[in-house]
PDB file of N, CA, C and O in Angstrom:
ATOM      1  N   MET A   1     -16.107  35.670  -9.020  1.00  0.00           N
ATOM      2  CA  MET A   1     -15.272  35.759 -10.058  1.00  0.00           C
ATOM      3  C   MET A   1     -15.912  35.824 -10.865  1.00  0.00           C
ATOM      4  O   MET A   1     -17.106  35.537 -10.779  1.00  0.00           O
ATOM      5  N   PRO A   2     -15.030  36.446 -12.526  1.00  0.00           N
ATOM      6  CA  PRO A   2     -15.592  36.866 -13.610  1.00  0.00           C
ATOM      7  C   PRO A   2     -15.853  35.366 -14.508  1.00  0.00           C
ATOM      8  O   PRO A   2     -15.197  34.325 -14.459  1.00  0.00           O
ATOM      9  N   ALA A   3     -16.783  35.626 -15.136  1.00  0.00           N
ATOM     10  CA  ALA A   3     -16.976  34.772 -16.168  1.00  0.00           C
ATOM     11  C   ALA A   3     -15.156  34.080 -17.014  1.00  0.00           C
ATOM     12  O   ALA A   3     -14.202  34.745 -17.419  1.00  0.00           O
ATOM     13  N   GLY A   4     -15.320  32.846 -16.988  1.00  0.00           N
ATOM     14  CA  GLY A   4     -13.909  32.490 -17.892  1.00  0.00           C
ATOM     15  C   GLY A   4     -12.648  32.816 -17.412  1.00  0.00           C
ATOM     16  O   GLY A   4     -11.592  32.754 -18.041  1.00  0.00           O
ATOM     17  N   GLN A   5     -12.811  33.154 -16.304  1.00  0.00           N
ATOM     18  CA  GLN A   5     -11.280  33.434 -14.839  1.00  0.00           C
ATOM     19  C   GLN A   5     -11.686  31.805 -14.333  1.00  0.00           C
ATOM     20  O   GLN A   5     -12.676  31.080 -14.435  1.00  0.00           O
ATOM     21  N   VAL A   6      -9.887  31.667 -13.549  1.00  0.00           N
ATOM     22  CA  VAL A   6      -9.803  30.144 -12.829  1.00  0.00           C
ATOM     23  C   VAL A   6     -10.149  30.863 -11.528  1.00  0.00           C
ATOM     24  O   VAL A   6      -9.986  32.082 -11.465  1.00  0.00           O
ATOM     25  N   GLY A   7     -10.546  30.281 -10.646  1.00  0.00           N
ATOM     26  CA  GLY A   7     -10.048  30.435  -9.465  1.00  0.00           C
ATOM     27  C   GLY A   7     -10.542  29.038  -8.538  1.00  0.00           C
ATOM     28  O   GLY A   7     -11.028  27.939  -8.805  1.00  0.00           O
ATOM     29  N   TRP A   8     -10.108  29.782  -7.281  1.00  0.00           N
ATOM     30  CA  TRP A   8     -10.360  28.040  -5.976  1.00  0.00           C
ATOM     31  C   TRP A   8     -10.311  28.971  -5.057  1.00  0.00           C
ATOM     32  O   TRP A   8      -9.930  30.141  -5.057  1.00  0.00           O
ATOM     33  N   VAL A   9     -10.995  27.892  -3.855  1.00  0.00           N
ATOM     34  CA  VAL A   9     -11.273  28.102  -2.453  1.00  0.00           C
ATOM     35  C   VAL A   9     -10.526  27.472  -1.305  1.00  0.00           C
ATOM     36  O   VAL A   9     -10.611  26.309  -0.910  1.00  0.00           O
ATOM     37  N   ASP A  10      -9.809  28.415  -0.859  1.00  0.00           N
ATOM     38  CA  ASP A  10      -9.313  27.654   0.433  1.00  0.00           C
ATOM     39  C   ASP A  10      -9.876  27.453   1.617  1.00  0.00           C
ATOM     40  O   ASP A  10     -10.627  28.361   1.974  1.00  0.00           O
ATOM     41  N   ARG A  11      -9.706  26.190   2.634  1.00  0.00           N
ATOM     42  CA  ARG A  11     -10.167  25.879   3.583  1.00  0.00           C
ATOM     43  C   ARG A  11      -9.231  26.181   4.553  1.00  0.00           C
ATOM     44  O   ARG A  11      -8.081  26.325   4.139  1.00  0.00           O
ATOM     45  N   ASN A  12      -9.426  26.315   5.737  1.00  0.00           N
ATOM     46  CA  ASN A  12      -8.795  26.290   6.755  1.00  0.00           C
ATOM     47  C   ASN A  12      -9.077  25.701   8.063  1.00  0.00           C
ATOM     48  O   ASN A  12     -10.292  25.503   8.040  1.00  0.00           O
ATOM     49  N   THR A  13      -8.758  25.432   8.845  1.00  0.00           N
ATOM     50  CA  THR A  13      -9.844  24.545  10.182  1.00  0.00           C
ATOM     51  C   THR A  13      -8.954  26.070  10.874  1.00  0.00           C
ATOM     52  O   THR A  13      -8.066  26.812  10.455  1.00  0.00           O
ATOM     53  N   HIS A  14      -9.857  25.975  12.234  1.00  0.00           N
ATOM     54  CA  HIS A  14      -9.202  26.993  13.202  1.00  0.00           C
ATOM     55  C   HIS A  14      -8.796  25.870  13.818  1.00  0.00           C
ATOM     56  O   HIS A  14      -9.234  24.726  13.701  1.00  0.00           O
ATOM     57  N   LEU A  15      -7.362  26.559  14.911  1.00  0.00           N
ATOM     58  CA  LEU A  15      -6.587  25.618  15.748  1.00  0.00           C
ATOM     59  C   LEU A  15      -6.694  26.535  16.840  1.00  0.00           C
ATOM     60  O   LEU A  15      -6.961  27.728  16.989  1.00  0.00           O
ATOM     61  N   GLN A  16      -6.226  25.029  17.931  1.00  0.00           N
ATOM     62  CA  GLN A  16      -5.874  25.690  18.987  1.00  0.00           C
ATOM     63  C   GLN A  16      -4.703  24.921  19.785  1.00  0.00           C
ATOM     64  O   GLN A  16      -4.231  23.864  19.365  1.00  0.00           O
ATOM     65  N   SER A  17      -4.245  25.593  21.061  1.00  0.00           N
ATOM     66  CA  SER A  17      -3.149  25.138  21.899  1.00  0.00           C
ATOM     67  C   SER A  17      -3.488  25.294  22.800  1.00  0.00           C
ATOM     68  O   SER A  17      -4.162  26.237  23.215  1.00  0.00           O
ATOM     69  N   ALA A  18      -2.979  24.118  23.494  1.00  0.00           N
ATOM     70  CA  ALA A  18      -3.029  23.628  25.396  1.00  0.00           C
ATOM     71  C   ALA A  18      -1.382  23.195  25.126  1.00  0.00           C
ATOM     72  O   ALA A  18      -0.669  22.942  24.154  1.00  0.00           O
ATOM     73  N   SER A  19      -1.231  23.285  26.781  1.00  0.00           N
ATOM     74  CA  SER A  19       0.103  22.709  27.254  1.00  0.00           C
ATOM     75  C   SER A  19       0.038  22.762  28.951  1.00  0.00           C
ATOM     76  O   SER A  19      -0.165  23.846  29.496  1.00  0.00           O
ATOM     77  N   GLY A  20       0.179  21.812  29.567  1.00  0.00           N
ATOM     78  CA  GLY A  20       0.285  21.209  30.379  1.00  0.00           C
ATOM     79  C   GLY A  20       0.837  19.599  31.293  1.00  0.00           C
ATOM     80  O   GLY A  20       1.818  18.976  30.889  1.00  0.00           O
ATOM     81  N   THR A  21       0.142  19.207  32.334  1.00  0.00           N
ATOM     82  CA  THR A  21       0.410  17.961  32.301  1.00  0.00           C
ATOM     83  C   THR A  21      -1.043  16.931  31.626  1.00  0.00           C
ATOM     84  O   THR A  21      -2.225  17.225  31.804  1.00  0.00           O
ATOM     85  N   TYR A  22      -0.665  16.028  31.050  1.00  0.00           N
ATOM     86  CA  TYR A  22      -1.354  15.284  29.923  1.00  0.00           C
ATOM     87  C   TYR A  22      -1.689  14.041  31.475  1.00  0.00           C
ATOM     88  O   TYR A  22      -0.842  13.714  32.306  1.00  0.00           O
ATOM     89  N   GLU A  23      -2.680  13.735  31.445  1.00  0.00           N
ATOM     90  CA  GLU A  23      -3.092  12.391  31.594  1.00  0.00           C
ATOM     91  C   GLU A  23      -3.683  11.059  30.927  1.00  0.00           C
ATOM     92  O   GLU A  23      -4.773  10.942  30.367  1.00  0.00           O
ATOM     93  N   LEU A  24      -3.187  10.568  31.026  1.00  0.00           N
ATOM     94  CA  LEU A  24      -3.753   9.344  30.155  1.00  0.00           C
ATOM     95  C   LEU A  24      -3.981   7.973  30.892  1.00  0.00           C
ATOM     96  O   LEU A  24      -3.325   7.379  31.747  1.00  0.00           O
ATOM     97  N   HIS A  25      -5.677   7.573  29.950  1.00  0.00           N
ATOM     98  CA  HIS A  25      -6.073   6.434  31.840  1.00  0.00           C
ATOM     99  C   HIS A  25      -6.377   5.137  30.592  1.00  0.00           C
ATOM    100  O   HIS A  25      -6.992   5.094  29.527  1.00  0.00           O
ATOM    101  N   HIS A  26      -5.512   4.103  31.470  1.00  0.00           N
ATOM    102  CA  HIS A  26      -5.719   2.899  30.692  1.00  0.00           C
ATOM    103  C   HIS A  26      -7.091   1.528  31.001  1.00  0.00           C
ATOM    104  O   HIS A  26      -7.114   0.648  31.861  1.00  0.00           O
ATOM    105  N   LYS A  27      -7.742   1.742  30.287  1.00  0.00           N
ATOM    106  CA  LYS A  27      -8.716  -0.013  31.404  1.00  0.00           C
ATOM    107  C   LYS A  27      -7.608  -1.251  31.707  1.00  0.00           C
ATOM    108  O   LYS A  27      -8.031  -2.395  31.872  1.00  0.00           O
ATOM    109  N   SER A  28      -6.473  -1.017  31.756  1.00  0.00           N
ATOM    110  CA  SER A  28      -5.916  -2.307  31.822  1.00  0.00           C
ATOM    111  C   SER A  28      -4.311  -1.738  32.791  1.00  0.00           C
ATOM    112  O   SER A  28      -3.912  -0.573  32.801  1.00  0.00           O
ATOM    113  N   LYS A  29      -3.931  -2.399  33.199  1.00  0.00           N
ATOM    114  CA  LYS A  29      -2.321  -1.607  33.831  1.00  0.00           C
ATOM    115  C   LYS A  29      -1.784  -2.108  32.736  1.00  0.00           C
ATOM    116  O   LYS A  29      -1.823  -3.274  32.346  1.00  0.00           O
ATOM    117  N   HIS A  30      -0.992  -0.660  31.974  1.00  0.00           N
ATOM    118  CA  HIS A  30       0.332  -0.805  31.580  1.00  0.00           C
ATOM    119  C   HIS A  30       1.424  -0.473  32.275  1.00  0.00           C
ATOM    120  O   HIS A  30       1.679   0.640  32.735  1.00  0.00           O
ATOM    121  N   TRP A  31       2.145  -1.565  32.357  1.00  0.00           N
ATOM    122  CA  TRP A  31       3.842  -1.585  33.268  1.00  0.00           C
ATOM    123  C   TRP A  31       3.253  -1.202  34.472  1.00  0.00           C
ATOM    124  O   TRP A  31       3.798  -0.221  34.977  1.00  0.00           O
ATOM    125  N   GLY A  32       2.328  -1.657  35.078  1.00  0.00           N
ATOM    126  CA  GLY A  32       2.055  -1.451  36.835  1.00  0.00           C
ATOM    127  C   GLY A  32       1.122  -0.675  36.969  1.00  0.00           C
ATOM    128  O   GLY A  32       0.298  -0.846  37.867  1.00  0.00           O
ATOM    129  N   HIS A  33       1.058   0.182  36.248  1.00  0.00           N
ATOM    130  CA  HIS A  33       0.124   1.347  36.287  1.00  0.00           C
ATOM    131  C   HIS A  33      -1.247   1.613  35.353  1.00  0.00           C
ATOM    132  O   HIS A  33      -1.153   1.064  34.255  1.00  0.00           O
ATOM    133  N   TYR A  34      -2.293   2.223  35.532  1.00  0.00           N
ATOM    134  CA  TYR A  34      -3.556   2.512  35.348  1.00  0.00           C
ATOM    135  C   TYR A  34      -3.495   3.822  34.560  1.00  0.00           C
ATOM    136  O   TYR A  34      -3.774   3.977  33.371  1.00  0.00           O
ATOM    137  N   VAL A  35      -3.070   4.749  35.456  1.00  0.00           N
ATOM    138  CA  VAL A  35      -2.856   5.938  34.958  1.00  0.00           C
ATOM    139  C   VAL A  35      -1.269   6.408  34.362  1.00  0.00           C
ATOM    140  O   VAL A  35      -0.357   6.154  35.148  1.00  0.00           O
ATOM    141  N   TRP A  36      -0.993   6.865  33.448  1.00  0.00           N
ATOM    142  CA  TRP A  36       0.144   7.832  32.823  1.00  0.00           C
ATOM    143  C   TRP A  36      -0.237   9.124  33.091  1.00  0.00           C
ATOM    144  O   TRP A  36      -1.352   9.643  33.144  1.00  0.00           O
ATOM    145  N   TYR A  37       1.031   9.623  33.273  1.00  0.00           N
ATOM    146  CA  TYR A  37       1.448  11.261  33.059  1.00  0.00           C
ATOM    147  C   TYR A  37       2.575  11.791  32.412  1.00  0.00           C
ATOM    148  O   TYR A  37       3.700  11.435  32.763  1.00  0.00           O
ATOM    149  N   VAL A  38       2.366  12.771  31.317  1.00  0.00           N
ATOM    150  CA  VAL A  38       3.482  12.972  30.119  1.00  0.00           C
ATOM    151  C   VAL A  38       3.891  14.758  31.485  1.00  0.00           C
ATOM    152  O   VAL A  38       3.001  14.870  32.329  1.00  0.00           O
ATOM    153  N   LYS A  39       4.427  15.278  31.536  1.00  0.00           N
ATOM    154  CA  LYS A  39       4.571  16.767  32.512  1.00  0.00           C
ATOM    155  C   LYS A  39       5.006  17.723  31.404  1.00  0.00           C
ATOM    156  O   LYS A  39       5.273  17.216  30.314  1.00  0.00           O
ATOM    157  N   ASN A  40       5.085  18.726  31.517  1.00  0.00           N
ATOM    158  CA  ASN A  40       5.227  20.037  30.152  1.00  0.00           C
ATOM    159  C   ASN A  40       4.682  19.688  28.687  1.00  0.00           C
ATOM    160  O   ASN A  40       5.195  20.216  27.700  1.00  0.00           O
ATOM    161  N   PHE A  41       3.626  18.784  28.585  1.00  0.00           N
ATOM    162  CA  PHE A  41       3.035  18.261  27.449  1.00  0.00           C
ATOM    163  C   PHE A  41       2.576  20.115  27.072  1.00  0.00           C
ATOM    164  O   PHE A  41       2.246  21.036  27.819  1.00  0.00           O
ATOM    165  N   SER A  42       2.755  20.029  25.645  1.00  0.00           N
ATOM    166  CA  SER A  42       2.282  20.905  24.629  1.00  0.00           C
ATOM    167  C   SER A  42       2.021  20.368  23.182  1.00  0.00           C
ATOM    168  O   SER A  42       2.913  19.997  22.420  1.00  0.00           O
ATOM    169  N   GLY A  43       0.404  20.377  22.847  1.00  0.00           N
ATOM    170  CA  GLY A  43      -0.098  20.399  21.449  1.00  0.00           C
ATOM    171  C   GLY A  43      -0.817  20.989  20.902  1.00  0.00           C
ATOM    172  O   GLY A  43      -1.175  22.010  21.489  1.00  0.00           O
ATOM    173  N   THR A  44      -1.418  20.735  19.558  1.00  0.00           N
ATOM    174  CA  THR A  44      -1.960  21.525  18.958  1.00  0.00           C
ATOM    175  C   THR A  44      -2.882  20.776  17.828  1.00  0.00           C
ATOM    176  O   THR A  44      -2.363  19.897  17.140  1.00  0.00           O
ATOM    177  N   GLY A  45      -4.216  21.125  17.651  1.00  0.00           N
ATOM    178  CA  GLY A  45      -5.270  20.870  17.352  1.00  0.00           C
ATOM    179  C   GLY A  45      -6.312  21.598  16.645  1.00  0.00           C
ATOM    180  O   GLY A  45      -6.226  22.817  16.496  1.00  0.00           O
ATOM    181  N   PRO A  46      -7.651  20.672  16.038  1.00  0.00           N
ATOM    182  CA  PRO A  46      -8.340  21.206  15.553  1.00  0.00           C
ATOM    183  C   PRO A  46      -9.134  22.053  16.655  1.00  0.00           C
ATOM    184  O   PRO A  46      -8.964  21.808  17.850  1.00  0.00           O
ATOM    185  N   VAL A  47     -10.028  23.084  16.209  1.00  0.00           N
ATOM    186  CA  VAL A  47     -11.349  23.869  17.260  1.00  0.00           C
ATOM    187  C   VAL A  47     -12.175  22.337  17.217  1.00  0.00           C
ATOM    188  O   VAL A  47     -12.127  21.852  16.086  1.00  0.00           O
ATOM    189  N   PRO A  48     -12.814  21.606  18.079  1.00  0.00           N
ATOM    190  CA  PRO A  48     -14.292  21.163  17.990  1.00  0.00           C
ATOM    191  C   PRO A  48     -15.027  21.670  17.553  1.00  0.00           C
ATOM    192  O   PRO A  48     -14.768  22.872  17.596  1.00  0.00           O
ATOM    193  N   GLN A  49     -16.459  21.350  16.807  1.00  0.00           N
ATOM    194  CA  GLN A  49     -17.390  21.633  16.734  1.00  0.00           C
ATOM    195  C   GLN A  49     -17.266  22.455  15.746  1.00  0.00           C
ATOM    196  O   GLN A  49     -18.377  22.932  15.513  1.00  0.00           O
ATOM    197  N   GLU A  50     -15.993  23.117  14.617  1.00  0.00           N
ATOM    198  CA  GLU A  50     -15.956  24.529  13.992  1.00  0.00           C
ATOM    199  C   GLU A  50     -15.896  24.317  12.445  1.00  0.00           C
ATOM    200  O   GLU A  50     -15.355  23.220  12.305  1.00  0.00           O
ATOM    201  N   ALA A  51     -16.164  24.793  11.318  1.00  0.00           N
ATOM    202  CA  ALA A  51     -16.406  24.467  10.027  1.00  0.00           C
ATOM    203  C   ALA A  51     -15.076  24.868   9.891  1.00  0.00           C
ATOM    204  O   ALA A  51     -14.417  24.102   9.188  1.00  0.00           O
ATOM    205  N   GLY A  52     -14.637  25.572  10.221  1.00  0.00           N
ATOM    206  CA  GLY A  52     -13.357  26.101   9.047  1.00  0.00           C
ATOM    207  C   GLY A  52     -13.374  27.293   8.660  1.00  0.00           C
ATOM    208  O   GLY A  52     -14.477  27.812   8.834  1.00  0.00           O
ATOM    209  N   VAL A  53     -12.321  28.206   8.031  1.00  0.00           N
ATOM    210  CA  VAL A  53     -12.565  29.337   7.238  1.00  0.00           C
ATOM    211  C   VAL A  53     -12.216  28.951   6.291  1.00  0.00           C
ATOM    212  O   VAL A  53     -11.344  28.189   5.872  1.00  0.00           O
ATOM    213  N   VAL A  54     -13.246  29.748   5.807  1.00  0.00           N
ATOM    214  CA  VAL A  54     -13.156  29.681   3.866  1.00  0.00           C
ATOM    215  C   VAL A  54     -12.631  30.806   3.124  1.00  0.00           C
ATOM    216  O   VAL A  54     -12.564  31.768   3.889  1.00  0.00           O
ATOM    217  N   SER A  55     -12.243  31.089   1.997  1.00  0.00           N
ATOM    218  CA  SER A  55     -11.625  32.562   1.983  1.00  0.00           C
ATOM    219  C   SER A  55     -11.423  31.971  -0.151  1.00  0.00           C
ATOM    220  O   SER A  55     -11.206  30.853  -0.617  1.00  0.00           O
ATOM    221  N   PRO A  56     -11.579  33.000  -0.694  1.00  0.00           N
ATOM    222  CA  PRO A  56     -11.836  32.942  -1.726  1.00  0.00           C
ATOM    223  C   PRO A  56     -10.168  32.860  -2.568  1.00  0.00           C
ATOM    224  O   PRO A  56      -9.249  33.318  -1.888  1.00  0.00           O
ATOM    225  N   GLY A  57      -9.854  32.403  -3.733  1.00  0.00           N
ATOM    226  CA  GLY A  57      -8.682  32.430  -4.535  1.00  0.00           C
ATOM    227  C   GLY A  57      -8.546  33.675  -4.841  1.00  0.00           C
ATOM    228  O   GLY A  57      -9.352  34.577  -4.611  1.00  0.00           O
ATOM    229  N   THR A  58      -7.289  33.763  -5.484  1.00  0.00           N
ATOM    230  CA  THR A  58      -7.450  35.733  -6.556  1.00  0.00           C
ATOM    231  C   THR A  58      -7.631  34.898  -7.748  1.00  0.00           C
ATOM    232  O   THR A  58      -7.515  33.696  -7.511  1.00  0.00           O
ATOM    233  N   PRO A  59      -7.897  35.227  -9.031  1.00  0.00           N
ATOM    234  CA  PRO A  59      -7.772  34.887 -10.155  1.00  0.00           C
ATOM    235  C   PRO A  59      -6.150  34.640 -10.835  1.00  0.00           C
ATOM    236  O   PRO A  59      -5.689  35.771 -10.993  1.00  0.00           O
ATOM    237  N   ALA A  60      -5.571  34.047 -11.093  1.00  0.00           N
ATOM    238  CA  ALA A  60      -4.547  33.260 -12.203  1.00  0.00           C
ATOM    239  C   ALA A  60      -4.454  34.807 -13.363  1.00  0.00           C
ATOM    240  O   ALA A  60      -5.449  35.209 -13.966  1.00  0.00           O
ATOM    241  N   SER A  61      -3.282  35.375 -13.454  1.00  0.00           N
ATOM    242  CA  SER A  61      -3.565  36.215 -14.038  1.00  0.00           C
ATOM    243  C   SER A  61      -2.908  35.453 -15.745  1.00  0.00           C
ATOM    244  O   SER A  61      -3.017  36.095 -16.790  1.00  0.00           O
TER     245      SER A  61
END
């Protein structure tokens, strides 16, 4: 960035998606079951152990 200019840095997280059957385990019974299943589950979340993506902004005109 040239001296006297305004800029910024953007930081974004890498994301991953997963789908399938989600299996949820409880320590004690919930409605008569320890294990619950969610069929056709789809979710998106951050990639573990990734710092993310850093990109510089452009100077304002």
